N, C-alpha and C positions, 0 to 999 in steps of 0.2 A: 502365399496370400494373407493369411495369418497372424505372422511374423509382424509386416508392414503394418497391419489391423493393429493387433496390439503396442505399435512404438506410437502412431498417432493418438493411439485414448491414453497414453503414460504424457505425448507431449504433451496434452490438453489439460490435461490434469497435472502437470506439475507447472503449466501456467498460472494454472487456476489457485493455485499454492501458491503463486509470489507473491501475489496481492492478494493482503489478507482484507481487509476494510479502507472506504475512503478518509480522510480525516475530514470531519467535518464543524467545525467547531467555529468561533463569532472570531477568532484573528483570518483566520483563512476566510470566510466570508467575508471580509475587509481588504483583506489582499485580490481575493479576485473580483471585485469588485472594484479596485483600482488596475489590476488588469487582468481582464476577461478568462484570457488563454491559459493563466494557472488552476494546479488545481493539485492538493498534499491527499499524498498514501500511506496508512501502513502496510511496509512490505515484508517477506520475510527475511533474517537477517546476514540471512546466505546468500542473498539475491544481488549480483554489481547488475552495472547501470543499463548495460545490453538486452540483460534478462527482462529487465525491467520496461523498459523500452517496447521491445516487444509482446510484454503482456498485455502492456495496454493497446498499445496497436491494435492486437488479437480482440482483446476479450469489449474494447468499448467503439472500436473502429475509426479511430484517427489518425493522425501524422503526428508523432509526437517529435517536437524543435530540438529540446533539450530534459536532463533531467538532473539533478545534483538532490544527495540523497547526505543522509544524517542518522550515527549511529548516538544512542540513546541508552546511557546502561539503567540497572536496575536498581531503585530503590530498597533502601531497605527500610523494613517493615514492624511495628512493634505494637501487641494491641496486651492485653492487664482481659486478665478473663477468672474465672473463679477457680482454676487451677493454678494460678500463678502465669507470670509475662511468658506470653510467647513470640517470639521472633523470626521471621521468614525474609524473603526478599521478593522484588514484582522483578518480571523478566526482564532482559535486554527485548529493544527493541530497533529495528530503523525505520526512517521516514522518509518519501522522495515524493520531493513536489517536481510532479510533471510541466512544462512549457509543452502548448501546444503551436499547431501552425496559426495565422493568424486567421479570424475568419472561423474555425471549427470549435465547442465546445460541447463537454459531457452535462449530461441532464440525468444526475442521483433518485432525484426524487419522478422520473415518467414513470416510475412502476407502484409506484402505493394505489 
């Protein structure tokens, strides 16, 4: 029985690691006003559509109809400091737009 408990705990932690955060921007708010059942999330770059669907359904208790994903490459950034030019790169990320079943919504601000 301890192995099963460890497996379930690991699975729950994995689902929490797939969804990084919801994307709440002016553009996504406008899309959500046009289509009230679409939401965007920043997700792990290694996650596939099935894992994203299972994680969203488990976290928010909704039925996911469709998942669209987009991969964003990391941008190069440079900064001038006293010690000279420092250059680096932002991390790459993946964004998922999730379409829910008609009539279902997610309230991100209910816990505030």
